[in-house]
MARTILUM-534555 format. One line per 8 residues: for each residue x, y, z of C-alpha. Coordinates in steps of 0.02 Angstrom, whole numbers, plus 50000, padded with zeros to 5 digits. Example, Ala and Ser with C-alpha at 12.3 -4.5 7.8 and 13.67 -1.06 7.14 Angstrom:
<sites>
50615,49775,50390 | 50684,49947,50357
</sites>
This chain:
<sites>
50517,57910,55125 | 50575,57738,55184 | 50451,57652,55068 | 50537,57728,54915 | 50697,57634,54958 | 50625,57460,54943 | 50750,57405,54809 | 50889,57294,54875
51024,57404,54798 | 50986,57545,54921 | 51016,57429,55069 | 51183,57380,54993 | 51234,57562,54964 | 51189,57599,55145 | 51298,57456,55206 | 51443,57514,55099
51427,57695,55159 | 51431,57640,55341 | 51582,57528,55309 | 51674,57676,55233 | 51610,57797,55367 | 51538,57918,55239 | 51367,57998,55219 | 51270,57945,55064
51109,58011,54988 | 51004,57970,54837 | 50971,58139,54756 | 50894,58229,54609 | 50787,58154,54471 | 50760,57985,54553 | 50685,58065,54709 | 50580,58182,54604
50513,58042,54496 | 50469,57921,54637 | 50373,58061,54723 | 50282,58094,54559 | 50256,57907,54533 | 50350,57913,54368 | 50448,57758,54312 | 50635,57783,54329
50790,57675,54323 | 50924,57810,54339 | 50988,57835,54516 | 51107,57974,54570 | 51200,57948,54734 | 51300,58087,54815 | 51423,58056,54956 | 51507,58175,55076
51672,58096,55029 | 51737,58004,54876 | 51597,57942,54765 | 51716,57828,54669 | 51766,57737,54829 | 51583,57703,54871 | 51551,57638,54694 | 51699,57520,54704
51642,57450,54871 | 51464,57422,54804 | 51536,57337,54649 | 51628,57214,54760 | 51464,57166,54844 | 51367,57152,54680 | 51502,57048,54595 | 51489,56990,54415
51307,57043,54395 | 51362,57226,54391 | 51475,57329,54277 | 51581,57471,54349 | 51643,57622,54250 | 51757,57749,54334 | 51783,57927,54269 | 51929,57992,54372
51939,58161,54283 | 51761,58199,54336 | 51768,58114,54505 | 51619,58004,54460 | 51581,57820,54439 | 51438,57723,54364 | 51369,57551,54401 | 51251,57462,54283
51159,57319,54367 | 51015,57239,54274 | 50903,57381,54215 | 50970,57501,54347 | 51098,57637,54311 | 51177,57708,54470 | 51296,57857,54463 | 51406,57906,54610
51485,58075,54643 | 51558,58164,54793 | 51463,58314,54862 | 51535,58473,54788 | 51517,58659,54772 | 51543,58752,54610 | 51597,58922,54548 | 51587,58983,54368
51686,59089,54247 | 51571,59202,54144 | 51639,59138,53978 | 51612,58954,54014 | 51477,58841,54085 | 51611,58724,54152 | 51625,58755,54340 | 51773,58757,54456
51732,58612,54573 | 51779,58590,54756 | 51731,58461,54886 | 51578,58516,54982 | 51437,58471,55099 | 51266,58403,55054 | 51199,58581,55070 | 51331,58642,54946
51278,58503,54827 | 51094,58546,54842 | 51133,58731,54815 | 51214,58694,54646 | 51062,58597,54580 | 50963,58675,54438 | 50786,58666,54511 | 50705,58637,54680
50622,58479,54616 | 50795,58411,54574 | 50874,58461,54741 | 50778,58333,54844 | 50881,58202,54935 | 50845,58046,55039 | 50970,57985,55169 | 51051,57815,55141
51164,57807,55293 | 51113,57708,55446 | 51078,57864,55551 | 50963,57947,55421 | 50902,57804,55310 | 50741,57854,55223 | 50745,58034,55287 | 50693,58166,55158
50802,58321,55147 | 50706,58459,55059 | 50802,58621,55085 | 50709,58724,54954 | 50528,58665,54958 | 50543,58546,54811 | 50399,58435,54868 | 50286,58587,54878
50340,58638,54702 | 50300,58463,54639 | 50127,58474,54716 | 50099,58647,54640 | 50181,58598,54474 | 50310,58737,54476 | 50486,58747,54403 | 50592,58856,54519
50778,58875,54550 | 50851,58843,54724 | 50951,59006,54721 | 50926,59172,54632 | 50871,59126,54454 | 50976,59256,54365 | 51135,59183,54440 | 51077,59003,54411
51045,59032,54225 | 51195,59143,54195 | 51312,59016,54277 | 51250,58873,54168 | 51139,58936,54025 | 51090,58759,53975 | 50978,58764,54128 | 50865,58882,54030
50833,58744,53903 | 50812,58618,54044 | 50682,58728,54131 | 50580,58735,53971 | 50606,58549,53940 | 50543,58503,54114 | 50394,58619,54092 | 50352,58533,53928
50384,58356,53990 | 50297,58371,54159 | 50162,58499,54123 | 50236,58617,54254 | 50236,58808,54249 | 50400,58904,54260 | 50396,59022,54410 | 50377,59204,54357
50547,59268,54416 | 50631,59117,54337 | 50544,59147,54171 | 50597,59330,54173 | 50776,59278,54212 | 50778,59162,54060 | 50726,59308,53949 | 50859,59420,54027
50996,59289,54005 | 50944,59220,53834 | 51104,59279,53747 | 51205,59171,53867 | 51141,59017,53775 | 51274,59055,53643 | 51412,58984,53755 | 51326,58814,53761
51378,58683,53634 | 51253,58648,53495 | 51257,58463,53538 | 51192,58497,53714 | 51059,58616,53648 | 51003,58486,53519 | 50989,58355,53656 | 50871,58465,53757
50777,58517,53600 | 50746,58335,53556 | 50680,58302,53731 | 50559,58448,53711 | 50504,58378,53543 | 50472,58208,53624 | 50368,58281,53765 | 50181,58244,53769
50129,58416,53703 | 50288,58487,53621 | 50206,58653,53576 | 50216,58699,53761 | 50405,58699,53752 | 50416,58787,53585 | 50301,58928,53640 | 50412,58954,53792
50568,58952,53683 | 50489,59084,53571 | 50418,59193,53710 | 50584,59198,53804 | 50682,59242,53647 | 50784,59082,53645 | 50710,59011,53485 | 50774,59149,53368
50949,59116,53437 | 50953,58926,53431 | 50834,58893,53285 | 50807,59053,53185 | 50726,58966,53035 | 50581,58910,53144 | 50563,59080,53228 | 50545,59160,53056
50382,59064,53030 | 50301,59178,53158 | 50191,59322,53104 | 50050,59368,52986 | 50057,59489,52839 | 49902,59576,52771 | 49889,59661,52602 | 49726,59732,52532
49631,59645,52670 | 49704,59474,52625 | 49808,59381,52754 | 49894,59213,52774 | 49891,59104,52930 | 50030,59114,53059 | 50141,58973,53002 | 50230,58961,53170
50072,58918,53266 | 50010,58809,53122 | 50174,58711,53131 | 50153,58687,53319 | 49976,58624,53291 | 50039,58498,53161 | 50178,58446,53281 | 50054,58415,53422
49941,58318,53303 | 50088,58206,53254 | 50139,58187,53438 | 49966,58118,53479 | 49994,57981,53350 | 50178,57938,53359 | 50332,57949,53471 | 50446,57942,53318
50568,58087,53345 | 50607,58106,53160 | 50424,58106,53108 | 50402,58247,53234 | 50550,58338,53156 | 50463,58318,52987 | 50312,58407,53061 | 50424,58548,53124
50508,58571,52954 | 50365,58534,52834 | 50329,58720,52804 | 50502,58788,52849 | 50525,58868,52677 | 50362,58966,52679 | 50446,59131,52730 | 50569,59112,52585
50434,59069,52456 | 50298,59190,52513 | 50226,59295,52371 | 50072,59406,52356 | 49964,59386,52202 | 49840,59529,52179 | 49660,59470,52187 | 49714,59300,52250
49817,59323,52407 | 49976,59248,52476 | 50056,59096,52396 | 50200,58984,52446 | 50234,58894,52282 | 50375,58768,52291 | 50396,58778,52479 | 50402,58589,52491
50548,58577,52369 | 50645,58722,52444 | 50607,58657,52619 | 50681,58487,52575 | 50838,58574,52512 | 50849,58672,52676 | 50844,58516,52786 | 51029,58465,52773
51091,58638,52821 | 50970,58650,52967 | 51022,58478,53030 | 51206,58526,53012 | 51181,58691,53106 | 51088,58603,53247 | 51216,58461,53254 | 51081,58333,53213
51130,58173,53121 | 51166,58191,52935 | 51126,58009,52896 | 50970,57913,52846 | 50871,58005,52983 | 50903,58171,52897 | 50860,58094,52728 | 50697,58026,52800
50647,58201,52860 | 50700,58275,52694 | 50591,58150,52600 | 50436,58185,52705 | 50459,58373,52688 | 50473,58355,52499 | 50320,58243,52484 | 50206,58316,52618
50088,58400,52494 | 50066,58250,52381 | 49933,58153,52477 | 49844,58318,52516 | 49832,58354,52329 | 49764,58178,52304 | 49635,58206,52440 | 49573,58365,52354
49544,58281,52186 | 49490,58116,52112 | 49610,57982,52172 | 49686,57899,52019 | 49787,57738,52021 | 49929,57825,51930 | 49944,57964,52059 | 49940,57840,52203
50074,57732,52119 | 50189,57882,52107 | 50168,57930,52290 | 50197,57749,52342 | 50350,57738,52229 | 50429,57896,52301 | 50384,57867,52484 | 50427,57681,52490
50420,57608,52666 | 50390,57783,52738 | 50218,57797,52657 | 50124,57768,52821 | 50224,57905,52907 | 50193,58021,52760 | 50006,57991,52774 | 50013,58024,52962
50103,58189,52930 | 49978,58241,52797 | 49829,58203,52908 | 49911,58303,53049 | 49932,58448,52926 | 49743,58471,52915 | 49719,58609,53045 | 49568,58697,52971
49434,58743,53099 | 49297,58706,52970 | 49225,58536,53024 | 49153,58502,52851 | 49325,58524,52770 | 49404,58411,52900 | 49273,58277,52870 | 49296,58288,52681
49486,58279,52690 | 49486,58133,52811 | 49361,58039,52703 | 49471,58065,52550 | 49627,58015,52648 | 49541,57852,52691 | 49509,57823,52506 | 49694,57858,52472
49744,57733,52608 | 49631,57599,52532 | 49705,57633,52359 | 49881,57620,52430 | 49843,57448,52501 | 49761,57388,52340 | 49901,57450,52226 | 50040,57387,52339
49962,57214,52341 | 49949,57215,52152 | 50103,57311,52095 | 50228,57294,52240 | 50298,57470,52224 | 50369,57500,52398 | 50557,57523,52379 | 50534,57483,52195
50674,57409,52089 | 50652,57400,51900 | 50611,57225,51834 | 50751,57246,51706 | 50911,57326,51770 | 51026,57445,51676 | 51162,57315,51641 | 51037,57198,51559
50968,57341,51454 | 51144,57376,51388 | 51167,57191,51346 | 50996,57179,51261 | 51032,57321,51139 | 51223,57319,51138 | 51230,57494,51213 | 51366,57585,51310
51326,57685,51467 | 51246,57850,51416 | 51092,57954,51389 | 50995,57819,51295 | 51002,57700,51446 | 50927,57837,51555 | 50787,57869,51431 | 50741,57683,51426
50748,57664,51615 | 50639,57819,51644 | 50514,57765,51511 | 50501,57593,51593 | 50473,57671,51764 | 50339,57790,51699 | 50250,57651,51605 | 50236,57548,51763
50184,57695,51873 | 50054,57751,51746 | 49983,57574,51738 | 50025,57553,51554 | 50113,57388,51589 | 50119,57271,51738 | 50265,57273,51859 | 50348,57110,51802
50497,57053,51699 | 50407,56991,51543 | 50301,57148,51521 | 50451,57259,51556 | 50563,57170,51429 | 50432,57181,51292 | 50404,57366,51329 | 50591,57401,51318
50606,57312,51149 | 50465,57417,51078 | 50531,57578,51158 | 50705,57547,51086 | 50633,57523,50912 | 50540,57686,50933 | 50701,57777,50980 | 50793,57700,50833
50662,57767,50712 | 50681,57942,50786
</sites>
C-alpha cells in the first residue's frame, strides 16, 4: 500500500506522529477510494492518542499554506491545505443508548475504532507511523468486499443499524453510488430495524437522500428504500405512487416505477440535483387525482397543478431548502405536461410563446424533463414524440430570437399605464396589463414599446366604451 501514500502530506503526518510518539493511520473512505481508483480529496486520520495534538503539530510544519480548525467538544481537528481536507480524531470506542444515535465515546485502540465503522469497506486502514508506514490493516475483509462489490457491516448488522440507524441510509447510498450489493443478512437487518430511522434528524436523512438522487442510477437506491420499508417512513408521498389498480379490465401504469424510469432518464442527461427532484415529484399528485371513468379508464386530471401545490410541504417535511430551488422544482412540476401537449398536436407559435414565457430561463430543463417523461415501450411513439420535441425546440429558438420572451417584462410597466390614463391602482390596471401580455404571447402585436403603447391606447378606449 506504500504507493498510495505518495502525497507529501502523508510523509509529514508520519514525521509528526513519530515526534509525538503516537500511532497514526489513514482510515475509511480515503483508503476505500484509492483502492477503487476513485478520485478523493478527503482524508481521515485516526491516532491512538490525541488527534487534535497531531493536527496542531502538522499545522506548524505546513505553515501559512494550511488552515486549522479545532473542535474540542468532539475531539477532532481539520486541516485544509490546497484541495486536500484532512480530519484528525483519536481512536475511540462507542456505546449507544437506544433512544439516541449519539454514542458515549471513550478512548480506544485502532481495533476499537475499526469495530465502530459502518461497513467493512470503510474500516480499512493504512499505517502512517515509521514502524508500519504503508501497511494495510484489513480486520474485516474489506478489500475482498470491494473486489466482490459487497456492502457488509464489520459486526453483527442488527446491532450496527440499531445503534446508528442512519447507517441504513448510508448502506443504500453506497449501494447506489458504487453499484455494490448489500449483503443478505445486512439487507434483512435494515428491514427489521426500519422503524429506528425515526430517531434520525430529517436533515441527516435528506443529506443521504440527496446523495442517492445524485448517484449514477438513482433508481437502485429508491428500489432498496422501498423494498426495505424505509421509503414509506421517510418519504410517504413517493411510496404512495406504488401499485396498479384494475377496474373492468382497465389498468393504469405503476407510477412509482414510471417515476424511477424518468429519474434515471434525467440522471443520464444532467447532474442537476433539483432537476432530478423535479423528475421525482412530477407525478407526485397522481394518487390524489386518480379517477376512473367508465369506458375510458383511469385519469389524473390536474395532477400537475396539485403536484406543484404539494411541493412546498414536501420540501418542508424533508427539510429541503424553501428558496428558489424549491420554486424551480415547483415550476417544472407545474409545467411538465405543457411541452408534451405541444408534441402531440400541431406546434403553434402562440403555444410556444406561452411555454417560453412561463418557463423563462428554465425552458431547457423543462424540455429535458419532458423528454425523460416519455417512457413508452412503443418505438414508433417514442420516435414521433422525439421528432415533435425537436420541432418544439426549433420553434423555441426562433421565437426567442424574435420575441425575447425569456424572463419577460412588459414593454410598458404598470406605473406608466397609470400615468398614461390618469388611473389609480386597481382592477383596470390588471385588465390592461393582462391584455397586453396576451396580445404579445398570441402574436397579435410585437414585443416592443411602440406596439405595446398603441395597443394599450386602443384597449383603454374599448374599456371606456364598455
